[in-house]
N, C-alpha and C positions, 0 to 999 in steps of 0.2 A: 482491610486493605483500601487505601485510597483511590480515589476515581483519578482517572486519567484527565488531566487539565488542559491537553491539547486538542486539535481538532479531529473529530471522527465525521463525517460527512457522508457516509455510505457510497463511497467511491470503491471501485477494484481494490481489493486486497493490497496489490503492490503498489498502488497509489496511496493508500494509508499508511504503509510504511516508508515510502518516501515523504510523505508529510509528517513524519515524525520529527523533522526539522523545520520548525515553523518559527515566523517572526511575531514578535509581540512586544509593543512599546520601544520598537525601532531596533530591537535587537533579537539575532536568530538564538531560537532556544533548541535545546536538544531534548525531545521529549523522550529520548530512551538514555538520558544522562547516566542511570545507573540500573542497577538490577531490578530494584523496587518499581521504578519509573518503567520498566520494560513489562515487569507483571501487570502491572497497572493497564498498560496499553493492550495487552493481548487480553487481558479480563475485559475490556472495553470492546473490544472484537467480537468476543463471547461466542452466540451461535454462529456467527459468520465462517468460523473456523471449522476445516471437516472434523469428523469423529475419527477415532480409531488411534492405534499405536499402543505399546505396551511399556513396561518397565518402570523404574522409579524415577527416569528423570522425564518429568511432565512438560517442562517448559525448555526452549533454545536456551543454550548458554548464552548471555549477556555478549560477549564477544562474535559469536555466530551470528547473532542477530544484527549486531552494529555492522560487520563484514558485508552481510547480506544486503543490509539498507545500503550501505555504499556502492554496491554492486548495481543495484537498482535504480538508484538516484543516477548513477554515470548514465545508464541505458535509457531512463525516462528522458531525462534533460537533453541526451544527445537528439532522441526522437524530435523534440518540441522545437529544437534549434536547427534541424534539418542536417545534421551531422552524422555521419558513419558512428554506429555503436560501437564503443571501444570492445577488442577480442577479450580483453582481461575481465571486463564486466559480464560477457556473454559466458564464459568459461565458470565465472563462479556461481551466476544462476544456473546454468546447467548442472554444476555440481550439487547444488542445493536440491535442485529438482530431483536428482537421482537417488538423494536418501531415502526416499520412501515410494519405492515403485508399488504400483497397485494395479490390482485388476478386480474385476466384478465377479463377484459369486453370488450364488443362490442361497438363499437361508430358510431351511423347512422348519415352518413351526406347527406343532400338531393342530389340526382342526382349523387351520388357515391356509390360505394361498401362500406359496413361497414368494419371499421378498428379495430385493435385490441389496448387496452391501458392498464393499470394498475390502479385500485383503491386501494389507501392506505388508505382507512377507516378513513379519517378525521386526519392522522398523519401531522406535520409540515414538512416543507421542511429540519428543522435541522435533525428531525427523520430518513426522508428518506435517507439523507445523511448517516450517523450514520449507520442506518441499511445496508445501501448499502456495504459501508466498510466490515461491519462485516460478511454480506452475503458472499462476497468474500473470506475473510477469512475462511471461516466455507468450502466454495468450495476448499480451497488450502489445507486444513487439512483433508479433507475426500476424496478428489477425485484424479482422476491419476496423476494430475499435482503435488503432494505431492512427488512423486518420483524424481521429476525434480527439486525441490528447493535447491538451492546451496546457501552458502556464497562466495563472493567473494575471490579468492586466492592471492590477490593483497597485498603486506605488507602494513599494518596500514588501510586498508579499511574495513569498517564494514557492507557495504551495501549486501543486499540477490538480488537473480536473479532467473529467470527459466531459466535452461539450455536447450536452443533450438537448439544447436547443438551438436554431439558428443565430438567435442574438445574442447568446450567453459569452460574457468574455470575463468573467470572475469566478473566483472558487465559491463565494458566498453572497448572499445579499450585505451582509458588513462590508466586504471589500467592493463590491458594487456601489455602496452609499459613500464610502471613501473615494473611489476614483472618480464618481460625478461631484463631490465636494471639491475635491482637487481640481477637476476642469472648471467648475465655476468660480474659484479663488483666481484661478489664472487668466479667465476672460475678465472678471471685474477688475484685476490689477490692470491689464493692457487696455482696458477701455472698449473691448470688442463686444 
C-alpha cells in the first residue's frame, strides 16, 4: 500500500477529511481521487481512528467517504466564513454519525480490573469509521473549538486548521514561509 501523499497534520479527524482536497503546485488535488488513495489516507490516520466494528467491509465505500467529505467541507467552510451551515450538510453529517451508535460497556478480564470498551451495536468497521469522522465534525461545529477553526491565510492554500496559538495564521510552517515571502515580494515591488 502506498503512503498518502497529502497533508496529515494532527488536526481533528473532520479537518483531516476536509484537507484531503489540497493545493499543490497551484492546482487543487483530490487526495481521495480513487479507492486506493482513500485507503492510503485511512491507513495514514492509523491509530487515530476508533476501534470496533464487524463484518467483511473494513473500509467505507469510496463514494460514501467522498459524500461525507463534501458535507463536512460545506459545514466547516461555512463556519470559517461566518455563514450559516447548510441544512443538507448537517443532515448528511448527522446521518453518518448515526451509522454506528455506541455505548460504553465494562469488559471483565480474569485476574484484572474491568476495563471500559464501546459496543457499536453490530455496526460494520466502515460504519464505525464514517460515524467517527461525522461525530468529530459535530464536535467541531457545536463545541468550543468552533471559534478556533480557521482557513489558512497563505496564498493559494485551501486547508483548514485549529488555531492553537494567538499568532497562528497558517496551516503549516511551509505556508507561513510562503505568505511571508509573498508579503516581502509585494513590499519590495512597491518600494515600501
